[in-house]
N, C-alpha and C positions, 0 to 999 in steps of 0.2 A: 473378246467380250467387253473389256473395259472400254475400248473404242466405241463400241456400239451403245453402251450405257452413256458415254459422253455425248454422242450424236443425238440420242434420245432426250437428254436434258437440255441440249442447246437448240436442236432443230426440230425434234419431235418425230413421230412416226408418219404424220401426214393424215391421220384419221381424226376429223373434227369431233367425232363422238367418243374419242378414246377416254377411258375412265381411269387410267394408270396415273396415280398422283405424281409419280416421278417421270412423266413425259410432258414435254412442253406443248404438245398438242392438246393436252387435257385442260379443261377450264379451270380446275383447281390447282394447276401446277405453280410451282415457285419460280420466279425469274432469277437466274443465277448468272454471274459473270463466268468468264472462262476458267479462271483458277478455282473458283468455288465448284464449278461443274466437274472439273477434273478430280477434285478431292472427293466429291460426292460419288463419282463414277466408281472410284476405288471402293468406297464404302458399300455401294450396291452390289458390286462384284463380290465382296467378301460375304454379303448376306444372301447371296443368291436371289436377289430381288427380281420381281417380274420384269421381263423384257419384251417390248412390243415388236410385232412383225411390221415392217414398213408397208404402208398403205399403197395400193397401186397408183393412187392419184399423186403420191409424193414424187416430185420432180427435183432436178438438180444432182448434186453428187451423191445424195443418199439413195437415188433411184436404183443404183447398182447393187444395193444391199439386199434387193429382193432375191438374188441368187443364192445368198449365203445359207439360207436354211435348207436348200435342197439336199444336203448330204448330212443331215442330222444323225442319221442312223448308221453312219460309217464309223465304226469304233476300232477297226483295224484295216490295213491296206494290202492290196495285191498290186502287182505291176499293171494288171489290166485296168483296175479301178483308178490307179494314178493317172494313166493315160487318158481314161475317160473324163475325169474331172479337169485334166489339163486342156483337153480339147474343148470343153465347154467354156472354160475360162477364157481361152484364146480367141473363141469366137465373140465373146462379149467384152473382150479386152479389160477384164477385171479378174485378177487372180486372188482376190480375197477369199473366195470359197476354198480354194486349195490351200491357202495359207492357214485358214481356220482348221481344216482337216488334219493338216501336218502337225499344227500346234496341239490339237487334241490327241492324235495318236502317238506322236513322238514324245509327248510329255506324260504318257500313261504307260506303265510298266506292262500292264495286262494287254493293252492294245498293240504295243511294239512286239511282245512275245508272240502274238497271234499272227502278226503281219508277215507277208512274203513267205508263206509256208510252201514247201514242196508238196506235190501230190503224192510223191513216193520217195523212199530213201535214195540218195545219189548213187549212181554206179561208179565203178572204178574209172570209167572213161571221163565222167563228169567231174570227179575229183582231180583228175589230171588237167582238165581244162582250166582249173583254178591257177595253174602255173603259167598260163598263157600271158605274154607281156603286154599285149594290146587286145582289147576287147573289139569285136566287130560291131561298129556303130549301126550297121544297117541289117542287123540280125532279124530273122523273120519273127515279127511280133505276134502273128496269129498263134504260133505254137506256144509261146510264152503266155498268151492270154488264156488258152485252153487250160494250160497247167495251173494258172492262177485261179481260174474258175473252179477247177476241181478242188483246189485247196479251200475255196470259200464254201464249197458244198459240205466238206468234212467238218468245218468249224461252224458253230452256231453264230449267226451274224450279230445277234444282240448281246452276246455274252460279255460281260465286263468283270465277272468274278474270276479271281485267280484260280480257285479250286476247280471251277468249270473248265477253265482253260487247261489245267493240268490233266483233268480226266480225259479231254479231247485229244491231248497230246501223248498220252501214256502208251497207246499202241505204237505210235510212230517211234518213240524213243527206244522201245523194246527191240525194234527192227534195226536201229542205227548202230553203227560201229563205234569204236572208241575215238575215232577222229571224224565223226560225221555229226552234223546238226540238222535240224528239220527246216531250217531256213534256206531259201533259194538265193545263194550269194550272188550268182550271175545276174539274177533279176534285180537285186538290190543295187548292184553296180551300174546297171543300165538306167535305173531310176535316178540315182544320184547324178549321173552324167547328164541327164536331161534337165534336171531341177536346179542344179547348183549354178547355172549360168545366170539365173534370175536373182538379183540382189535382194529383193523382198522375200523370195522364198527361202533364201539362205539365212536371213535373219529369223525366220520361223523356226528353222532347225536349231539355230543357236539359242533362242528363248525357250524352246521346248527342252533342250539339254539341261539348261539351268534349273528348270522346274523338276525334271525327271530324276536328276542325280541324287539329291538328298533323300527322296523317297526310296530309290533303289538301295542306297546305302542302309537305310533304316531296315528295309526288308531283309537284307543279307545279314545284318548285325543281330537282329532281335527275333525275326520271324522264321529263320532257317528255311527260307523259301526255296532254295535250290533243291534240297533233298526231296521236296514235295513235288516239284515240277522242274525236271532237268532242262525243259525247254526254256527256262528263264535265261539260260545262256544266250539265247537268240538275240536278246536286245543288245548285248555287248558286241556281238558279231555285226549286227546292223549299224550300230553307231560307229564302230571303228572303221567301216567302209567309207565313211565321209572323208573325202580327200582334202577337205579344207580345215580339218581339226587343228593343224599346226599354225593356222593364220592367227595374227595378233588378236582378232576379236574373241577367239575361244580361250586364249591363254590367261586371261585375267581371272575369270570366274568359272566358266563352263567346263573346260577341260580339267582343272584341278579338282572340282567336285566329282567329275565323272571317274577320274583316276582314284579318288578315295573309295568310291563305290566298287570299282573293279578290284581294288586291293582286298576287299572284304570277301571276295569269292572263296568258297572252301577249296581245299587242295585238289580234290578230284575235278572240279570245274576248271581251276587253272590248268591242270594237266590236259584236259580235253581241249581247251582253247589253244594250248601250245601245239598239240597234235594236229588240230585243224589248220592253224597257220603254217605248220611245217610243210603243207601242200602248196603254199603260195609261191609265187615266183620270187626271185631275188629282188626285182624291182618293187613288188608289193611288201615284202618284208622290210626293205629299206624305207618305205614311206611310213609304215607303222612305227619303226624304230625312230625315225626322224621326228614324229609327232610327240613322243615321250621325251626325246633329247631336247627338243625345242622348248618344252615346258620347264625342264630342269635348268636349262641354260637362262632362260627368261628370269625364273625365280632367283637364280644365284646372282645375276648381274644387277637385278633391280633391288636387291637387298644388301645390307652391309652386315655379312656374317663374320664373326670373330669368336674368341674364347668364351665371351659372355652370351653371345647370340649365335648358338650353334646351328649349323645347316641341318644337323640331325633332328632338330626340333621343328623344322619346317614341314608341315604335313603334306603340302603339295609336292615337294621334292621327294620325300620318302615314298609317297604313294606312286609317283611317276617311276621311281626306281624299281619298285616292286612289280609294276606293270611291265617295265622294260625287261625284267627277268623272264617273263613269259615269252617275249619276242626273242630273247637270247636262246632259250632252249629250242624254240621253234626253228631258229637259225641253224642250230647244231643238228637237229633231226632232219631238216630239209636238205642238208648238204650230204656229203659223203661221210658215212659213219662205219666204224668197225667195232662191233659189240662182241665179237667172238673170240678174238685172239688175245686172251688175257694171261699174264704171267701167273703162275701158281704161287701162293703165299709161302713164306719161309716155313720149312718143316719144323725147325726149333722155335718154340715160342719164347717170348721174353719172359725170363724166369721172375717169380715173385721174390720179394725180399722183406726184411725187417723194416725197411724204409717206410713202408705204408703205415706200420704201427706208429712209428715216430711222427708221421704226418698227422695221424689221427690224434696223437697226444698234443700237437700244436693246434688242433682245431681245424686242420685243412681238410678238404674234400679229398676223397680217394682219387688218384690220377686215373684218367680215362685209359683203360687197357683194351678198349674195343676198337681202337684205331682212331684216325682223324675224323673230324667233324664231316658230315655229309648233308648237303642241302636237301630238305624234304621233298622239294619238286623234283630234284634229280632222282631221288628214290622212287617216287611215284611214276616217273617216266622210264624208269629202269635204263637210264643213259647217263654217261658222264662226259664232261668236256673233253677228257683225254681220248674218248672214243672217236672224236671228230678228226677226220682226215682232211677235209676241206669244207668249211661252212658256206652257206649260201652267200653271205656277205662277210668281209673280213672282220675278225674279232676286234681290230682296232677301232672300227666304226662305233663300237659300243662304249669306248672310253670317253668320258666327259671331262675335258681339261679344265674348264672354269670351276667345276665341282671339286676337282683335285686341288686346286689352288686355295680354296677356302676351307677345306676339310681339316679340322683339328684332329690329327691322327692319334695323338695320345689319348684324348677323350674317346675317340671312335673305338680304339683298341680296348678301352675299359668296358665300353658297352658290348663289345664283341665277346669278351671273356665272361661278363656278368650274365648276359642273356636275359635281361629283363624285358617284360612285355611293352613297357611304356617308353623304353629307349631303343632307338633303331641304330644299328651299326651298318655302314656301307661295306664293311668287310664281309658281310654275309652276301653281298653281291659284288664279288671281286671283279666281274667283267667290266664294271664301270670305272675301276681305278686303274691308273697307269702303273707301270713297273716300279717307278720311283716311290710312289705312295704305298704300294704293297710291300716293298722292301723296308719301308720305314715301320710298317706294322709288324713284319717279321723280326725286326730288330728289337722292338719293344718286347716282343714275345720271348726272344732269346735272352735279353738282358734280365727280365724278371725271373726267368728260369735259372739263370746263373745265380741271382741273388737268393733264390730259394734254395738252391743246392748249398750255398754258403751258410745259410742259416741251418740247414739240416746237419751240415758238418759240425757246426757248434754244438748242436744238440747231442750228436754222437759223442763228442769230446766230453760233455757233461755226464752223459749216461755211462759210457764205457771207460772214462778216465784215460783215453788215448789222445794224443796230440796229432790230429789229422790235418792235412794240408787243405785249406779252403779253395785252392786252385788246382787245375790240372797242369802240374808243373812237369815240364819235360827238359831235362839237361842232356844235351847231345853234343857229339863230336862231329865236326864238319866232314871229316874223312870217313866216318862210320855212321852216317846220319841214318840210314834205313835200319841198320841193326839196332841202334839205340832207340829209334822210334818204335820199332817193333816190340822191344823189351818193355818200353815204358807204357805202351797202350795195349799190351797183351792181356787177356782176361786172366791168365794164370798168374801174372805178376801182381794183381790186385787183390787184397784181402778183404774187401767188402764190395757192395753192389757195384758191378762194373759199368752198366749202362748209365747209372747215376753219375759215376765218376767222370764219364766222357762229357757230361752236360755242365761241368764246371768251367769257369772262365780259364782259357788257355794262357799259360805263362811259360815262355821258352827262354832257355839260357844256353848260350853256346860256351862250351868248356874252354877256359883260357881267355875269354873276352869279358869286357866290363859292361856291355850293353845292358840297360834296364828295359825290360819288355812293357812298353805302353802301346804296343800294337806293331811297331816297325820290326821288331825282332821276329815275331810271329810270321809276318809277311815274308821275311827271308827264309825262314824255316820251311814254309809251304813251298816257296819256289825251288829251294834245294831238293826237297823230297820229291817233287814233280819231275825235276830235271833227272833225278837219279832213277826213279822208278819207270820213267818213259824212255830211258836210254836203250836204244835197239840192241845194244850189246848184252843187256840183261836178259832180253827175250820175253819179257811179260806181255808186250804189246808189239804188234806188227805195224810198221809205218808204211803208208801208201804214198809214194812220191807224187801220184797224179792228184790225189785229193787233199794231200797234206793233212790227213787224218790218221789217228791211231785206232786199232781194233784189237780185241783180245786175241792172243796167240793160243790157238787150240792145243798146240803140242808143247806148251811151255813147261819147263822142268820146275818152276817156282811153286811152292807150296800155296795152299789156300789162304794162309795167313797173310801172305803179301798182297794178294788181291783184296782181302778184307781191309788191310791197312790203307790202300788207295781209296777204298769206299769210305773209310773213317775220315781220311784227309778231306775228301770232297765235302763230307757232312760237317766237319769241323770248320772248314773255310766258310761255308754258309753260316754256321752257328757263330763264328767269331768275326763275320763281316769282312772276310779277306777274299781277294781275287786271285785265281789260279790260272796259269798259262797251260791249259790242257786243250787238246784238239780231238774231241770225239764227234762222230757223226750224230745227227739228231736222234737216231734210233736208239742210242744209249739212254738218252733222257726219257724217251718214251717208255723204254723198258723199266726204267727207275720208277715211272708213274704207273707201272702195272700192265703195260701193253706189250705183247710180243711183237717181234719184227715180222714184217710181211714183205711180199715182193716189191712193193713200191718204195720200201725203205732202202732197198739196194741202190736206188738212184743216186744217193749221196754217199753211201758207205762204200759201194763197189759199182761205180757207173759203167765199167767195161762189161762186167757180168750182167748187169741190168739191161744194157742194150742188146746183148746177145740173146737173152731169155725173151726180150720183148720181140726181137726179130723172129724167134722161134714161134712165139704165139701168134704172130701176124703172117707167118709164111703161108703162101697160097698153094704151093705145090704139095707133093707127097713127102711128109716129114720122114716116114719110115724108110722110104727108098732113097731119098736124096741126102739125108743127114746121117742115117745109120747110127744113132745113139740109143743108149739104153738107160735103164733106171739105176745104173751104177755110175758114180761120178769119182773123179780123182782130185786129190789135193797134194800140195807140196808142203812138207814139214819144214822145221827150222834149218835143217841140214840139206835141204834140196831133195829129199827122198819122197817119191810119190806114195800117197796113201789112198786106198781105195774104200768107198763107202756105198752101200746099197740103200737106195732111197726107199726101196720096197724089198721084201724077202725075194731072194734070187734075182735081184735087180738086173745082174748082168745078162740074164735070159729074157728080160721083158723089154721089147723095143718101144721107143717113144713114137706114138702115132698121132695123127691129127685128132683122134678122139680123146687120147689120154695126155695130151701135151700140157693142158692147164693144170692137171694134177702134178705133172713133172715139175712145172715151173714153181708151183706153190711148195712142193716138197724140197726142192732145191733151195729156195729162199728160207724155208724153216730150218733146214740143216745148217746153212751158212750163218744165219743170224741167231738161231736159238740152240739147236741141239749140240752143235760142234763146240760151243763155248759155254755149255750149261753149267759146268762145274765152276769155271772161273767167274762167270757173271753172278751166280748165286752167292758166292763168297763176297764179291765186290758189293752186291746189293745189300747183303746182310751188314756189312761194315757201314754203309750209308745209312741204313735204318737204325743202327745202334745210336746214331746221334740225332736223327731227325724223326724217330717214331712218334714222338708226342708233339711235333711241330705242326702248325697249320699250313706247312709248305704245300702239300698236295691239294689242299682246299683252295689256296690262293692262286697258285701259279700253273701256267701251262708248260709243257715241255720246253718250248723255245724260250720261255722266261726263266726256267730253271738253268738253262745254259747261260743266260745273261747274267744270273746271279753268281754262277761259279766262275765264269770266264771274263765277265765284264764286256764292255763294248769295244769292238775292234776299230771303230771309227774315232779317230783322234782330231778333235777340233780344237786346236791351240788358240784360235781366235776367241772361242768361248771362255777358255781357261784365262786368258788375259783380261777378260771383261770382269770375271769374278774374283780375281786375285786381290788379296789385301796386303797392306804394307805396314811395317813397324820399324821402330828404332830410328826414326828420322827420315825414312824414304817415303815417297808419295808417288802417285801416278805420273806426276810432272817432273820427277827428278831426272837428271841427265842419265845417270847410270841405269835407271829403270827403262827409260826409252831405248838406250843402247842394248840393254839385256833382251828386251822383246824383239828388236831388230835382229839380233844375233840368233835367238832361238828360232824365229820364223825362217831364217836362212838355212837352218840345219837340214840334212837329209832325213828321211823317214826313220831310219835305223838309229840316228843320233837323237832324234826327238824321243824315241822309246827309251833309249838309255838315260836321257834326262828325266824322264818320268820315273824310271827304276830307281835312280839315284835320289830323287826328291820324295817319292811316296812309298817306295818298296815294291812297286809292281809297275809293269809297262803297259797295263790295260787301263782304260777309262772305267770309272764305276758305272753302276746302273744310272742312266740318265745322261751319260756323257761327261766330258771334262768340266763342263759348266757347274756340275755338282760336287767338284773336288775341293773347293775352298783352300786353295794353297796360299801361304803367307810368305812373302820375302822381307826378310829383316836385315837391317844393317849390321855388319860385323867388323866395325872399325874402318879406318882410313885406307888409302892405297897401301898394298903390302904384296909380298910374294906368296903368301899363304893361298891355298886352294879353297874354293867355296866348300862349305860343309852343310849337312842337312840333318833334321830330325824327322825321320821317316814315320815315327809314330804320330806326329802332328802335322805332316805335310808342310814343313817349314824349311825354307832355303836361307842359309846365312851367307850373305853376299857382301864381301868387302867392297869399298867404294874405289875401284880401280881407276887409274888416271885416263887410260885410253880404251877405245872399243876393241882394238887388236888384242891388248893384254887380257881384257875380259873374255874374249872368245878363246884364247889360248889356255887360260887357267880353267875355264869352265869345261872345255873339252877334255883336258887332262883329268879333271875331277871325275867326270861321268864315265871315262874310259877305263879308269884303274880303281874304281870304287869296290871295295869288298871288305866286309867285317864291320865290327862295331867297336867303339872306344868311348871313353868319357871325356867330355869337353869341359 
């Protein structure tokens, strides 16, 4: 329109008798230069001034403008109408009419909502067609045209009122399912495919989106438009099918504005969009995910975010992250999910205590006793991340590393805990954070809880007049470490609120040793407890030589207290930021997150049994005649004695057949992973939850990340450790002894490298993020001497004398790491 006003002011309409004062063909027109005409054109557009129709006698470039007004009455589009206009424009070699129609429809919420409607709700087969990776470019257009024509007959052509649109769409909406919309998505894709190859037409889409987005945001924020017309969701579906949204032209203005509008959708609309997208193919989900990721990355790298200019305050990044959450849940639902096999909650609830009264005295809010935080969209969709067995695209694709690098986690954690409307926390969208960043958030949560418990202890001392220890202090003997640990953390041995007691900062003291626990003594305590409790001679856990994994021993003679202890140990390790050398299959961490073990979990916990049951499921012959097995299975206990178990009542009399073999496989897996170890695992899980029940652990982490938190990384990159190590006491990266030290360390065997890590840091595992996150310090400990190197495991400090020769360095270092045990004062 502005262009037409400009041509009218500079060239005229060609009608010599024109009476429009703002047309150069008029006798009373004003002569304007190009710049003045451009300014005036904008002014006329704002005032909706009279616009002349080009006269037939008008020649030159403006001759083609006569086609433009042929489609004035087109207020919404169908696939057939687009192809009709495209054909006419192609014949005249002037695409301006199509550009004007696209600009008018795609910049109007009402027009876009009415466009590309289906004539009837989609069938299941049509929904499945959304998953096709490639659309057939030569699909029969007559059928699509008929469908579009029917849609045009249902809607009133001249309607521009939102309420009228709602009325015409209400009947359709009532027939649609929770994952269906009234827009013909296949038709939209075909139209985009035809039009986006034309650069001028693509610009029309871009400009229309810039104009559309603020109006949509206003509608959703103030007019509650979705509740009146659920078809309003159509415009988001149509716009997101544009495969060029991630291009640089959109990233500056158009896409950020559109993301802000989409983030204003109410929860039911977000859920419906997620359900719809869950039917898309992995390729299509990846395209939408990349669109939002591109925007986040672009905004992060083009701005300088720091502690004063927080990325949390960037509206575009926040809005894109909220939109990415919709894609994330669509990705979960579109993959393989298991929503049925859930662990039962603990029968014994966490007891109430006088601690709550004391917190109220301090002015603190009552602690959340309803369990961990749950995402509202997750609740609306009735699905959890832990339900996912295999998403459409890997979860790692949703992590945005540039965002993680600029995120001020201390500030973000504060926003997460305060939950204010005007401050966004990326911890509410944990899928976008890597394990290192989430671990830092968890560290802040644990530390603040420790300080809170310390403050509560002081108040107890004031109120009750008792001298209580502000730490969880454990004094243990090396040769009786399990017994001593059980006594110290047993509920019966504590005279006030037990669960609160476990949330204090851990302080370990070995009897007869002088070590002061600044972290290193706790690391060794955890290591010794794990070594003892997983000792096959004790019989609590069975060790599989093939998988190198431990599993609960169903016939263990140990009481439940010892299984509770190992659960507490795992919880305390996370709570105190320590790494344990435990080897559980992934199903243990899934069970801790509330999911039961199923047949596919046998693949890593018992691969031989898994393969046998898989062959049984796929056997093509007669199972009953060829295999002659029943619903009674046998196991071997700790002493080699066979134990019989009926998977069904009178199982020894029920043969496994081709018809019931799936039930047999499911029941077998249920027994092996759940029923046979139910008592042991419940005690273990209860101990774990004693420490982590109020932690955001389940909200932030997936099962595989929980394993990483507890066990650390098994991949040891000593090159990364060398690059991040710092030096003190006169040493530097260029010192002779330092160069010889790294040459020596890199020449060690894998086991010797692990012993070095154990000697220096207290654990032979890399932390979350790898050895590059360790921050080791090598400090000078005097001139050449016969003394061995020493270490402060609490602070990851290696005290290294300046040995004269490389051979002496190697000999002294090996002796130190091979015979290191115990703590002393230096």
